[in-house]
Each structure stands twice: as structure tokens, then as C-alpha cells.
ZADO-1210 file (C-alpha; in nm, 4 decimals, padded with zeros to 6 digits):
<atoms>
<atom x="-01.8309" y="-14.1660" z="02.2843" code="MET" pos="1"/>
<atom x="-01.4949" y="-14.1775" z="02.3593" code="HIS" pos="2"/>
<atom x="-01.3128" y="-14.3957" z="02.5964" code="ASN" pos="3"/>
<atom x="-01.2024" y="-14.1092" z="02.8270" code="GLU" pos="4"/>
<atom x="-01.5808" y="-13.9700" z="02.8092" code="PHE" pos="5"/>
<atom x="-01.7187" y="-14.3057" z="02.9701" code="LEU" pos="6"/>
<atom x="-01.4266" y="-14.3992" z="03.1787" code="SER" pos="7"/>
<atom x="-01.4831" y="-14.0087" z="03.3678" code="ALA" pos="8"/>
<atom x="-01.9007" y="-14.1139" z="03.3618" code="VAL" pos="9"/>
<atom x="-01.8075" y="-14.4897" z="03.4917" code="LEU" pos="10"/>
<atom x="-01.6466" y="-14.2447" z="03.7890" code="LYS" pos="11"/>
<atom x="-01.9157" y="-14.0231" z="03.8174" code="SER" pos="12"/>
<atom x="-02.1667" y="-14.3164" z="03.8855" code="HIS" pos="13"/>
<atom x="-01.9571" y="-14.4424" z="04.1750" code="ALA" pos="14"/>
<atom x="-01.9374" y="-14.1206" z="04.3252" code="LYS" pos="15"/>
<atom x="-02.3101" y="-13.9979" z="04.3355" code="ASN" pos="16"/>
<atom x="-02.5523" y="-14.1307" z="04.5715" code="LYS" pos="17"/>
<atom x="-02.7890" y="-14.2095" z="04.3660" code="GLN" pos="18"/>
<atom x="-02.6288" y="-14.3937" z="04.0707" code="CYS" pos="19"/>
<atom x="-02.4046" y="-14.6014" z="04.3148" code="GLY" pos="20"/>
<atom x="-02.7253" y="-14.6629" z="04.4980" code="THR" pos="21"/>
<atom x="-02.8920" y="-14.7755" z="04.1891" code="LEU" pos="22"/>
<atom x="-02.5664" y="-14.9816" z="04.1142" code="LEU" pos="23"/>
<atom x="-02.5320" y="-15.1905" z="04.3977" code="GLN" pos="24"/>
<atom x="-02.9113" y="-15.2351" z="04.3417" code="LEU" pos="25"/>
<atom x="-02.8941" y="-15.4367" z="03.9970" code="LEU" pos="26"/>
<atom x="-02.6040" y="-15.6213" z="04.1058" code="GLN" pos="27"/>
<atom x="-02.7828" y="-15.7615" z="04.4162" code="GLN" pos="28"/>
<atom x="-03.0506" y="-16.0257" z="04.4779" code="LYS" pos="29"/>
<atom x="-03.1210" y="-15.9638" z="04.8523" code="TYR" pos="30"/>
<atom x="-03.1880" y="-15.6363" z="05.0432" code="GLY" pos="31"/>
<atom x="-03.3546" y="-15.4454" z="04.8132" code="ARG" pos="32"/>
<atom x="-03.5639" y="-15.3059" z="05.0291" code="GLN" pos="33"/>
<atom x="-03.3503" y="-15.1027" z="05.2402" code="GLN" pos="34"/>
<atom x="-03.1506" y="-14.9758" z="04.9099" code="LEU" pos="35"/>
<atom x="-03.4524" y="-14.8805" z="04.7430" code="GLU" pos="36"/>
<atom x="-03.5194" y="-14.6613" z="05.0552" code="SER" pos="37"/>
<atom x="-03.2110" y="-14.4402" z="04.9691" code="GLN" pos="38"/>
<atom x="-03.3431" y="-14.3516" z="04.6179" code="LEU" pos="39"/>
<atom x="-03.4672" y="-14.0011" z="04.5553" code="GLU" pos="40"/>
<atom x="-03.7696" y="-13.9319" z="04.3180" code="GLU" pos="41"/>
<atom x="-03.7136" y="-13.9501" z="03.9936" code="PRO" pos="42"/>
<atom x="-03.4557" y="-14.2172" z="04.0519" code="TRP" pos="43"/>
<atom x="-03.6802" y="-14.4410" z="04.2324" code="LEU" pos="44"/>
<atom x="-03.9966" y="-14.4006" z="04.0282" code="ARG" pos="45"/>
<atom x="-03.7534" y="-14.4565" z="03.7138" code="ALA" pos="46"/>
<atom x="-03.5713" y="-14.7840" z="03.9288" code="TYR" pos="47"/>
<atom x="-03.9486" y="-14.9263" z="03.9870" code="LYS" pos="48"/>
<atom x="-04.0527" y="-14.8891" z="03.6512" code="GLU" pos="49"/>
<atom x="-03.7100" y="-15.1276" z="03.5338" code="ASN" pos="50"/>
<atom x="-03.5744" y="-14.8402" z="03.3456" code="LYS" pos="51"/>
<atom x="-03.2150" y="-14.8556" z="03.4387" code="PHE" pos="52"/>
<atom x="-02.9854" y="-15.1313" z="03.3472" code="PHE" pos="53"/>
<atom x="-02.5901" y="-15.2311" z="03.3270" code="LEU" pos="54"/>
<atom x="-02.3758" y="-15.2302" z="03.0339" code="VAL" pos="55"/>
<atom x="-01.9739" y="-15.3204" z="03.1458" code="ASP" pos="56"/>
<atom x="-02.0252" y="-15.1589" z="03.4641" code="GLY" pos="57"/>
<atom x="-02.2393" y="-14.8360" z="03.2929" code="LEU" pos="58"/>
<atom x="-02.5689" y="-14.7528" z="03.4024" code="LEU" pos="59"/>
<atom x="-02.8120" y="-14.6901" z="03.1012" code="TYR" pos="60"/>
<atom x="-03.1577" y="-14.5901" z="03.1294" code="HIS" pos="61"/>
<atom x="-03.4435" y="-14.7036" z="02.8588" code="ARG" pos="62"/>
<atom x="-03.7636" y="-14.5642" z="02.7359" code="GLU" pos="63"/>
<atom x="-03.9296" y="-14.6971" z="02.4749" code="ASN" pos="64"/>
<atom x="-03.7075" y="-14.8798" z="02.2209" code="HIS" pos="65"/>
<atom x="-03.4102" y="-14.6108" z="02.2999" code="THR" pos="66"/>
<atom x="-03.1045" y="-14.7004" z="02.6049" code="SER" pos="67"/>
<atom x="-02.9150" y="-14.3866" z="02.6862" code="ALA" pos="68"/>
<atom x="-02.6174" y="-14.3635" z="02.9199" code="LEU" pos="69"/>
<atom x="-02.7204" y="-14.2239" z="03.2464" code="THR" pos="70"/>
<atom x="-02.4851" y="-13.8885" z="03.3129" code="VAL" pos="71"/>
<atom x="-02.4783" y="-13.6893" z="03.6193" code="VAL" pos="72"/>
<atom x="-02.2259" y="-13.4341" z="03.6289" code="TYR" pos="73"/>
<atom x="-02.2685" y="-13.1039" z="03.5143" code="ARG" pos="74"/>
<atom x="-01.9568" y="-13.0857" z="03.2819" code="ASP" pos="75"/>
<atom x="-02.0245" y="-13.4460" z="03.1005" code="HIS" pos="76"/>
<atom x="-02.3968" y="-13.3371" z="03.0439" code="ILE" pos="77"/>
<atom x="-02.2542" y="-12.9599" z="02.8812" code="SER" pos="78"/>
<atom x="-02.0174" y="-13.1622" z="02.7350" code="LEU" pos="79"/>
<atom x="-02.3137" y="-13.3635" z="02.5154" code="ILE" pos="80"/>
<atom x="-02.5261" y="-13.0223" z="02.4943" code="LEU" pos="81"/>
<atom x="-02.2299" y="-12.8530" z="02.3394" code="GLN" pos="82"/>
<atom x="-02.1712" y="-13.1454" z="02.0789" code="GLU" pos="83"/>
<atom x="-02.5502" y="-13.1725" z="02.0000" code="PHE" pos="84"/>
<atom x="-02.6520" y="-12.8573" z="01.9695" code="HIS" pos="85"/>
<atom x="-02.2914" y="-12.6627" z="01.8482" code="ASP" pos="86"/>
<atom x="-02.1337" y="-12.9618" z="01.6474" code="CYS" pos="87"/>
<atom x="-02.0144" y="-12.7941" z="01.3162" code="PRO" pos="88"/>
<atom x="-02.0406" y="-13.1011" z="01.1133" code="TYR" pos="89"/>
<atom x="-02.3804" y="-13.1298" z="01.2229" code="MET" pos="90"/>
<atom x="-02.4846" y="-12.7576" z="01.1595" code="GLY" pos="91"/>
<atom x="-02.7231" y="-12.5945" z="01.4226" code="HIS" pos="92"/>
<atom x="-03.0138" y="-12.8394" z="01.4851" code="MET" pos="93"/>
<atom x="-03.3785" y="-12.7077" z="01.6443" code="SER" pos="94"/>
<atom x="-03.4443" y="-12.7798" z="01.9476" code="GLU" pos="95"/>
<atom x="-03.6730" y="-13.1090" z="01.8694" code="VAL" pos="96"/>
<atom x="-03.4048" y="-13.2926" z="01.6990" code="ARG" pos="97"/>
<atom x="-03.1346" y="-13.1598" z="01.9691" code="THR" pos="98"/>
<atom x="-03.3809" y="-13.3192" z="02.2099" code="LYS" pos="99"/>
<atom x="-03.3743" y="-13.6440" z="02.0142" code="GLU" pos="100"/>
<atom x="-03.0332" y="-13.6611" z="02.0246" code="ARG" pos="101"/>
<atom x="-03.0009" y="-13.6065" z="02.3354" code="VAL" pos="102"/>
<atom x="-03.2534" y="-13.9169" z="02.4260" code="ALA" pos="103"/>
<atom x="-03.0764" y="-14.1506" z="02.2279" code="SER" pos="104"/>
<atom x="-02.7668" y="-14.0964" z="02.3759" code="THR" pos="105"/>
<atom x="-02.7837" y="-13.9836" z="02.7813" code="ALA" pos="106"/>
<atom x="-03.0263" y="-13.9291" z="03.0361" code="TRP" pos="107"/>
<atom x="-03.0361" y="-13.7229" z="03.3619" code="TRP" pos="108"/>
<atom x="-03.3412" y="-13.6274" z="03.6035" code="PRO" pos="109"/>
<atom x="-03.5088" y="-13.3699" z="03.4145" code="MET" pos="110"/>
<atom x="-03.3147" y="-13.3334" z="03.0706" code="TRP" pos="111"/>
<atom x="-03.6090" y="-13.2962" z="02.8788" code="GLU" pos="112"/>
<atom x="-03.7197" y="-12.9704" z="03.1243" code="GLN" pos="113"/>
<atom x="-03.3539" y="-12.8716" z="03.1079" code="GLU" pos="114"/>
<atom x="-03.2922" y="-12.8303" z="02.7279" code="LEU" pos="115"/>
<atom x="-03.6753" y="-12.6561" z="02.6733" code="SER" pos="116"/>
<atom x="-03.4760" y="-12.3886" z="02.9278" code="GLU" pos="117"/>
</atoms>
């Protein structure tokens, strides 16, 4: 992914309440209960399952053997979907293939349901 996009995602993490709380939780060792109480589902469940981690300040979500960048802004989600679904050098991909590509690149709450719509 381009540095400009990653920089924009990093800024969005700081502005989003759920991501901001997760960043604090992942960066500190004490006082976590109060912060955990601020998380909403599905963020809380994923946090308790140790699915979030940080790399260079960016929040990632892990699922099985795949790690994906956590995105929260609709503009960022739209860019990712457009890139994987309509990219001319990849050809038009099926829903299954698009889901596979998205799963290995990005995560946001309810992403699988959104792709099925």
C-alpha cells in the first residue's frame, strides 16, 4: 500500500473512538479494565480474542494466519473495494476472490456482510 494511504489510515485510527481505545489498550500495561469498558462490539470481542496488534503505530487485525490493516473511514474502505473489485490489471474478480483479497489486506467491522450486499 502507498505511504500516503497508510498515513491517512494512521490519522483515522487516532480520530476513531474504537481505534483510539484499542491503541491505548495495546500500548499500556495497566488500567485496561476501564478502557475495555469503552469498546463496543465487535471491537471488544476481537480485542478479548487478541486479534488486534500494532505495527509502526498502525492497527492490524489477525484472523487465523492472515493479518490485515484495520480501516474505519468509508473513503478508505471504498478505495480498497474499488482496487480489488475493479482493478484493470487484475480483471474483474468474483465475490469469493474479492473477499479473499480484502481479507488479506483490510479489516473493518462487518466487512464480510458488506461485501455480500
